[in-house]
N, C-alpha and C positions, 0 to 999 in steps of 0.2 A: 383399468378401467379408465374410463374418459368418457370428460363430461362436453358436453358441444351445444354453442349457442348458437341457433338459425333460427332471423325471423321470429325476436319475442317467445321462441320455444327451446324448452330447457331439455335435452335428454342425453339419457347415459349408456355408453355402449364398455359393454364387457366383454371379453377378450381371453380366453382360455389357452395354454400351451399346449398344443396336440401333442408333443416331443412328451412321452409317458415312460421312457423306456426307464426298466432297473438299470445302475449303474452297482456293480461290484469293483470293493474294497478288493486292492494287491495285497494287502495284511491282513491273515487268518484271527481269528480270536484267540488271544493266548493259551484258553487251557486244548482247543483244538489244534494249535501248533505245537502241545507238550504232551498230549495224547500220540500224536503224525512224528513227532520223533524229530521236529525242523530248529531250520536254527533259530535262539532269540531273537537277533539284530532284523533279519529281515523275512521269517519265518516263510522263506520258500523251499533252501536247499538240507537237503536230508544230514541228522548228525551219524546213520550208523550208516553203513553199505541196504543192509537190509532192516523190514521191522525188529525189534526186539520179541514182540509177541510171538516171533517165527523160527528162535534159534537164539543163539550167542553170536552175534554179529560183529565185524569190526567196524571201529568207529572210523570218521574220516577224522584229516590232521585239520581240515578246514573247509567252512562251507565252500560248498562249488557256487555261487548266488557273489554274497558278499561278502570274499576270501575270513571272516571271519573266524579266531584260531580257538579247536576247542580247549583243547588241554594248556594253558598260560605257561605253565613252569613244571618240572616235576614235582611231584607231591598235589598236583591240583586237585585231584579227586578224591581226598584224604575227608575233605566236608562228605561228601557222597557217600563216604562209607557208615558218616553217621544216621545220614539219611535213610539212609536204607535199611537201616538199625531199628530205627523209628514205624517205620513201613513194616518190616519185619513184626515186631512185637504186636504191633499195632492189630495184623493180620492174626496173628497165632491168636492174642487176644480173643477176636472175634470167633474166629472156628471152634474154639475150647467152649465160647460160653454155646453160640452154638448146637455143639457138641453136648452141652451141660443139660441145655433147653432141651434137649429132643431124647434121650436116652436116660440121662439123671443119674447117670456116672459119676464116679469123683470125680472132682478136680482138678486130682494127677493123671488119674486113667485119659480124662477129656484133654490136657495138657500134652502128653504123651503123645496121642495121636492128632490133637490140632498140630503138632510140630512137623509129626508127621506127613499128615496130608497137604502142608507148608512146603515140603523142600523141593518139587520140582516146579514148585514157582519161583525161588529164592533167584534163580541164574536174572530173568526178566524183571523182579524186586532192584535188583543188584544195577540194572544196566536203566531202570526207570530213573532209579534214583542218580543217576551221574545226568541226566537230561534235566532233573528236578535241580540240581546243583550249578547244570553251568545255566537254565534260566535265573537261578537266584541270585546267583554272584554279575551275569549282568542286569539284575535290575537294580545293583547298590553298588556295581565300581564295570559301570559299559567298556567299552574300550572302544575308542574313536575307528570311525569307518578309514579314514587315513591308514591307522597306526599296522591294518595287518600284516601291510605287506613290507613293510621293514624290516621283518626281520623273516624273512622265509628263505 
């Protein structure tokens, strides 16, 4: 907006920016990156060779984009076991509650069937817990970008 004075006459000129292109961020959302199993630092490189929802894939040692080392030390994924256990309990309880509400069976029968129905999900939940553990670890104790190349 510009105010202009000419010959005792005042008028205002409004200008608008016609370059209204949408810009995209290079980093995706955290939740989206977790479900796509992306690196927690750059959110571009994959943690696994292919999606955990397609089978039981191998993990990359490091991120191909930012060189973040995924397994910092031996026993690093011990915490992921606790996350996996918690996720398994929550999913089994949810399945058992749904079975109980639908069928009206005794809770022991519901629990047995819930565990049986959960078993095919166990490998994916275990690997998903690893992704969650890496994100949790990088949130509380991030590895600086320069340290990824030192211990190669």
